[in-house]
Jmol script that loads the backbone (N, CA, C; Angstrom):
load data "model"
ATOM      1  N   MET A   1      68.178  57.720 -19.942  1.00  0.00           N
ATOM      2  CA  MET A   1      67.827  57.244 -21.260  1.00  0.00           C
ATOM      3  C   MET A   1      66.314  57.249 -21.466  1.00  0.00           C
ATOM      4  N   ARG A   2      65.587  56.731 -20.476  1.00  0.00           N
ATOM      5  CA  ARG A   2      64.127  56.665 -20.623  1.00  0.00           C
ATOM      6  C   ARG A   2      63.481  58.044 -20.706  1.00  0.00           C
ATOM      7  N   PRO A   3      63.920  59.028 -19.926  1.00  0.00           N
ATOM      8  CA  PRO A   3      63.312  60.357 -20.092  1.00  0.00           C
ATOM      9  C   PRO A   3      63.528  60.938 -21.490  1.00  0.00           C
ATOM     10  N   LEU A   4      64.681  60.672 -22.076  1.00  0.00           N
ATOM     11  CA  LEU A   4      64.948  61.137 -23.432  1.00  0.00           C
ATOM     12  C   LEU A   4      64.018  60.436 -24.429  1.00  0.00           C
ATOM     13  N   LEU A   5      63.789  59.153 -24.243  1.00  0.00           N
ATOM     14  CA  LEU A   5      62.881  58.425 -25.126  1.00  0.00           C
ATOM     15  C   LEU A   5      61.447  58.929 -24.987  1.00  0.00           C
ATOM     16  N   TRP A   6      61.021  59.233 -23.756  1.00  0.00           N
ATOM     17  CA  TRP A   6      59.681  59.793 -23.557  1.00  0.00           C
ATOM     18  C   TRP A   6      59.550  61.154 -24.230  1.00  0.00           C
ATOM     19  N   LEU A   7      60.585  61.974 -24.104  1.00  0.00           N
ATOM     20  CA  LEU A   7      60.571  63.284 -24.754  1.00  0.00           C
ATOM     21  C   LEU A   7      60.525  63.134 -26.272  1.00  0.00           C
ATOM     22  N   LEU A   8      61.319  62.240 -26.812  1.00  0.00           N
ATOM     23  CA  LEU A   8      61.334  61.990 -28.247  1.00  0.00           C
ATOM     24  C   LEU A   8      59.977  61.488 -28.733  1.00  0.00           C
ATOM     25  N   LEU A   9      59.352  60.610 -27.980  1.00  0.00           N
ATOM     26  CA  LEU A   9      58.033  60.102 -28.334  1.00  0.00           C
ATOM     27  C   LEU A   9      57.005  61.230 -28.347  1.00  0.00           C
ATOM     28  N   ALA A  10      57.006  62.059 -27.316  1.00  0.00           N
ATOM     29  CA  ALA A  10      56.041  63.160 -27.232  1.00  0.00           C
ATOM     30  C   ALA A  10      56.243  64.167 -28.361  1.00  0.00           C
ATOM     31  N   VAL A  11      57.487  64.517 -28.640  1.00  0.00           N
ATOM     32  CA  VAL A  11      57.767  65.482 -29.704  1.00  0.00           C
ATOM     33  C   VAL A  11      57.367  64.915 -31.065  1.00  0.00           C
ATOM     34  N   ALA A  12      57.626  63.639 -31.293  1.00  0.00           N
ATOM     35  CA  ALA A  12      57.279  63.026 -32.572  1.00  0.00           C
ATOM     36  C   ALA A  12      55.764  62.969 -32.768  1.00  0.00           C
ATOM     37  N   VAL A  13      55.027  62.669 -31.715  1.00  0.00           N
ATOM     38  CA  VAL A  13      53.564  62.631 -31.827  1.00  0.00           C
ATOM     39  C   VAL A  13      53.013  64.028 -32.102  1.00  0.00           C
ATOM     40  N   VAL A  14      53.504  65.031 -31.382  1.00  0.00           N
ATOM     41  CA  VAL A  14      53.052  66.403 -31.606  1.00  0.00           C
ATOM     42  C   VAL A  14      53.429  66.865 -33.020  1.00  0.00           C
ATOM     43  N   ALA A  15      54.625  66.516 -33.463  1.00  0.00           N
ATOM     44  CA  ALA A  15      55.048  66.894 -34.812  1.00  0.00           C
ATOM     45  C   ALA A  15      54.172  66.221 -35.861  1.00  0.00           C
ATOM     46  N   ASN A  16      53.805  64.973 -35.638  1.00  0.00           N
ATOM     47  CA  ASN A  16      52.958  64.270 -36.588  1.00  0.00           C
ATOM     48  C   ASN A  16      51.574  64.907 -36.650  1.00  0.00           C
ATOM     49  N   VAL A  17      51.021  65.272 -35.511  1.00  0.00           N
ATOM     50  CA  VAL A  17      49.718  65.951 -35.496  1.00  0.00           C
ATOM     51  C   VAL A  17      49.813  67.291 -36.212  1.00  0.00           C
ATOM     52  N   PHE A  18      50.872  68.037 -35.956  1.00  0.00           N
ATOM     53  CA  PHE A  18      51.051  69.324 -36.626  1.00  0.00           C
ATOM     54  C   PHE A  18      51.168  69.145 -38.136  1.00  0.00           C
ATOM     55  N   LEU A  19      51.977  68.185 -38.555  1.00  0.00           N
ATOM     56  CA  LEU A  19      52.187  67.978 -39.989  1.00  0.00           C
ATOM     57  C   LEU A  19      50.912  67.542 -40.700  1.00  0.00           C
ATOM     58  N   SER A  20      50.109  66.737 -40.040  1.00  0.00           N
ATOM     59  CA  SER A  20      48.907  66.243 -40.703  1.00  0.00           C
ATOM     60  C   SER A  20      47.745  67.221 -40.614  1.00  0.00           C
ATOM     61  N   THR A  21      47.812  68.186 -39.689  1.00  0.00           N
ATOM     62  CA  THR A  21      46.683  69.088 -39.496  1.00  0.00           C
ATOM     63  C   THR A  21      46.951  70.500 -40.003  1.00  0.00           C
ATOM     64  N   PHE A  22      48.052  71.094 -39.614  1.00  0.00           N
ATOM     65  CA  PHE A  22      48.268  72.513 -39.829  1.00  0.00           C
ATOM     66  C   PHE A  22      49.268  72.867 -40.924  1.00  0.00           C
ATOM     67  N   SER A  23      50.146  71.956 -41.278  1.00  0.00           N
ATOM     68  CA  SER A  23      51.148  72.311 -42.285  1.00  0.00           C
ATOM     69  C   SER A  23      50.516  72.355 -43.666  1.00  0.00           C
ATOM     70  N   GLY A  24      51.141  73.047 -44.545  1.00  0.00           N
ATOM     71  CA  GLY A  24      50.620  73.177 -45.892  1.00  0.00           C
ATOM     72  C   GLY A  24      51.194  72.144 -46.847  1.00  0.00           C
ATOM     73  N   TYR A  25      51.809  71.104 -46.289  1.00  0.00           N
ATOM     74  CA  TYR A  25      52.417  70.091 -47.139  1.00  0.00           C
ATOM     75  C   TYR A  25      51.348  69.283 -47.866  1.00  0.00           C
ATOM     76  N   THR A  26      51.652  68.921 -49.087  1.00  0.00           N
ATOM     77  CA  THR A  26      50.757  68.076 -49.878  1.00  0.00           C
ATOM     78  C   THR A  26      51.587  67.049 -50.625  1.00  0.00           C
ATOM     79  N   GLY A  27      50.949  65.991 -51.031  1.00  0.00           N
ATOM     80  CA  GLY A  27      51.594  64.989 -51.865  1.00  0.00           C
ATOM     81  C   GLY A  27      52.749  64.284 -51.194  1.00  0.00           C
ATOM     82  N   GLY A  28      53.840  64.166 -51.958  1.00  0.00           N
ATOM     83  CA  GLY A  28      55.001  63.417 -51.494  1.00  0.00           C
ATOM     84  C   GLY A  28      55.665  64.011 -50.270  1.00  0.00           C
ATOM     85  N   THR A  29      55.660  65.317 -50.163  1.00  0.00           N
ATOM     86  CA  THR A  29      56.271  65.961 -49.002  1.00  0.00           C
ATOM     87  C   THR A  29      55.536  65.590 -47.726  1.00  0.00           C
ATOM     88  N   ARG A  30      54.214  65.587 -47.802  1.00  0.00           N
ATOM     89  CA  ARG A  30      53.415  65.215 -46.630  1.00  0.00           C
ATOM     90  C   ARG A  30      53.643  63.748 -46.261  1.00  0.00           C
ATOM     91  N   ILE A  31      53.732  62.891 -47.254  1.00  0.00           N
ATOM     92  CA  ILE A  31      53.967  61.477 -46.994  1.00  0.00           C
ATOM     93  C   ILE A  31      55.329  61.265 -46.339  1.00  0.00           C
ATOM     94  N   LEU A  32      56.367  61.905 -46.884  1.00  0.00           N
ATOM     95  CA  LEU A  32      57.708  61.757 -46.308  1.00  0.00           C
ATOM     96  C   LEU A  32      57.784  62.283 -44.881  1.00  0.00           C
ATOM     97  N   ALA A  33      57.143  63.416 -44.620  1.00  0.00           N
ATOM     98  CA  ALA A  33      57.150  63.973 -43.272  1.00  0.00           C
ATOM     99  C   ALA A  33      56.416  63.047 -42.306  1.00  0.00           C
ATOM    100  N   SER A  34      55.299  62.496 -42.743  1.00  0.00           N
ATOM    101  CA  SER A  34      54.531  61.600 -41.889  1.00  0.00           C
ATOM    102  C   SER A  34      55.279  60.293 -41.634  1.00  0.00           C
ATOM    103  N   VAL A  35      55.921  59.772 -42.656  1.00  0.00           N
ATOM    104  CA  VAL A  35      56.709  58.551 -42.492  1.00  0.00           C
ATOM    105  C   VAL A  35      57.881  58.800 -41.543  1.00  0.00           C
ATOM    106  N   GLY A  36      58.524  59.940 -41.678  1.00  0.00           N
ATOM    107  CA  GLY A  36      59.649  60.271 -40.795  1.00  0.00           C
ATOM    108  C   GLY A  36      59.246  60.353 -39.339  1.00  0.00           C
ATOM    109  N   THR A  37      58.155  61.055 -39.057  1.00  0.00           N
ATOM    110  CA  THR A  37      57.711  61.151 -37.671  1.00  0.00           C
ATOM    111  C   THR A  37      57.189  59.801 -37.173  1.00  0.00           C
ATOM    112  N   GLY A  38      56.612  59.015 -38.065  1.00  0.00           N
ATOM    113  CA  GLY A  38      56.153  57.683 -37.674  1.00  0.00           C
ATOM    114  C   GLY A  38      57.299  56.769 -37.292  1.00  0.00           C
ATOM    115  N   VAL A  39      58.374  56.841 -38.043  1.00  0.00           N
ATOM    116  CA  VAL A  39      59.553  56.023 -37.735  1.00  0.00           C
ATOM    117  C   VAL A  39      60.137  56.424 -36.386  1.00  0.00           C
ATOM    118  N   VAL A  40      60.212  57.716 -36.126  1.00  0.00           N
ATOM    119  CA  VAL A  40      60.728  58.183 -34.833  1.00  0.00           C
ATOM    120  C   VAL A  40      59.808  57.735 -33.696  1.00  0.00           C
ATOM    121  N   THR A  41      58.495  57.818 -33.904  1.00  0.00           N
ATOM    122  CA  THR A  41      57.533  57.388 -32.891  1.00  0.00           C
ATOM    123  C   THR A  41      57.686  55.895 -32.596  1.00  0.00           C
ATOM    124  N   LEU A  42      57.746  55.088 -33.641  1.00  0.00           N
ATOM    125  CA  LEU A  42      57.900  53.645 -33.445  1.00  0.00           C
ATOM    126  C   LEU A  42      59.241  53.307 -32.798  1.00  0.00           C
ATOM    127  N   GLY A  43      60.293  54.004 -33.185  1.00  0.00           N
ATOM    128  CA  GLY A  43      61.605  53.767 -32.584  1.00  0.00           C
ATOM    129  C   GLY A  43      61.638  54.108 -31.105  1.00  0.00           C
ATOM    130  N   ALA A  44      61.052  55.247 -30.753  1.00  0.00           N
ATOM    131  CA  ALA A  44      61.008  55.634 -29.340  1.00  0.00           C
ATOM    132  C   ALA A  44      60.147  54.664 -28.544  1.00  0.00           C
ATOM    133  N   GLY A  45      59.020  54.253 -29.123  1.00  0.00           N
ATOM    134  CA  GLY A  45      58.158  53.278 -28.444  1.00  0.00           C
ATOM    135  C   GLY A  45      58.856  51.946 -28.245  1.00  0.00           C
ATOM    136  N   ALA A  46      59.573  51.488 -29.251  1.00  0.00           N
ATOM    137  CA  ALA A  46      60.316  50.230 -29.134  1.00  0.00           C
ATOM    138  C   ALA A  46      61.421  50.353 -28.086  1.00  0.00           C
ATOM    139  N   GLY A  47      62.107  51.492 -28.067  1.00  0.00           N
ATOM    140  CA  GLY A  47      63.141  51.704 -27.056  1.00  0.00           C
ATOM    141  C   GLY A  47      62.579  51.705 -25.649  1.00  0.00           C
ATOM    142  N   LEU A  48      61.418  52.327 -25.471  1.00  0.00           N
ATOM    143  CA  LEU A  48      60.781  52.312 -24.152  1.00  0.00           C
ATOM    144  C   LEU A  48      60.346  50.906 -23.764  1.00  0.00           C
ATOM    145  N   TRP A  49      59.827  50.155 -24.721  1.00  0.00           N
ATOM    146  CA  TRP A  49      59.382  48.796 -24.425  1.00  0.00           C
ATOM    147  C   TRP A  49      60.565  47.896 -24.062  1.00  0.00           C
ATOM    148  N   LEU A  50      61.676  48.066 -24.760  1.00  0.00           N
ATOM    149  CA  LEU A  50      62.844  47.245 -24.487  1.00  0.00           C
ATOM    150  C   LEU A  50      63.519  47.587 -23.156  1.00  0.00           C
ATOM    151  N   THR A  51      63.352  48.806 -22.695  1.00  0.00           N
ATOM    152  CA  THR A  51      63.999  49.219 -21.443  1.00  0.00           C
ATOM    153  C   THR A  51      63.034  49.224 -20.263  1.00  0.00           C
ATOM    154  N   ARG A  52      61.869  48.621 -20.432  1.00  0.00           N
ATOM    155  CA  ARG A  52      60.889  48.589 -19.341  1.00  0.00           C
ATOM    156  C   ARG A  52      61.404  47.732 -18.195  1.00  0.00           C
ATOM    157  N   GLY A  53      60.934  48.059 -17.013  1.00  0.00           N
ATOM    158  CA  GLY A  53      61.333  47.277 -15.836  1.00  0.00           C
ATOM    159  C   GLY A  53      60.511  46.012 -15.737  1.00  0.00           C
ATOM    160  N   ARG A  54      61.102  45.001 -15.220  1.00  0.00           N
ATOM    161  CA  ARG A  54      60.409  43.719 -15.019  1.00  0.00           C
ATOM    162  C   ARG A  54      59.942  43.637 -13.569  1.00  0.00           C
ATOM    163  N   ALA A  55      58.683  43.243 -13.375  1.00  0.00           N
ATOM    164  CA  ALA A  55      58.151  43.066 -12.026  1.00  0.00           C
ATOM    165  C   ALA A  55      58.681  41.750 -11.457  1.00  0.00           C
ATOM    166  N   ALA A  56      58.948  41.722 -10.157  1.00  0.00           N
ATOM    167  CA  ALA A  56      59.464  40.522  -9.513  1.00  0.00           C
ATOM    168  C   ALA A  56      58.417  39.415  -9.571  1.00  0.00           C
ATOM    169  N   GLY A  57      58.838  38.237  -9.958  1.00  0.00           N
ATOM    170  CA  GLY A  57      57.943  37.088  -9.999  1.00  0.00           C
ATOM    171  C   GLY A  57      57.202  36.917 -11.306  1.00  0.00           C
ATOM    172  N   ARG A  58      57.299  37.848 -12.215  1.00  0.00           N
ATOM    173  CA  ARG A  58      56.629  37.717 -13.513  1.00  0.00           C
ATOM    174  C   ARG A  58      57.598  37.208 -14.556  1.00  0.00           C
ATOM    175  N   VAL A  59      57.089  36.468 -15.480  1.00  0.00           N
ATOM    176  CA  VAL A  59      57.938  35.914 -16.533  1.00  0.00           C
ATOM    177  C   VAL A  59      57.798  36.724 -17.786  1.00  0.00           C
TER     178      VAL A  59
END
end "model"
wireframe off; spacefill off
backbone 0.3
color backbone group
């Protein structure tokens, strides 16, 4: 599960950089694409945070 979340996070970040730098999108299309990749990035990050391992002795 965690490797899939890491892959999803990496792909979403690369896609967001591509969309904001190299794509020809403007206006609403650019906003929707950026919001979509942002949601995927935040979701993958939250999934990784929730599945993190706990160190022994830490609260």
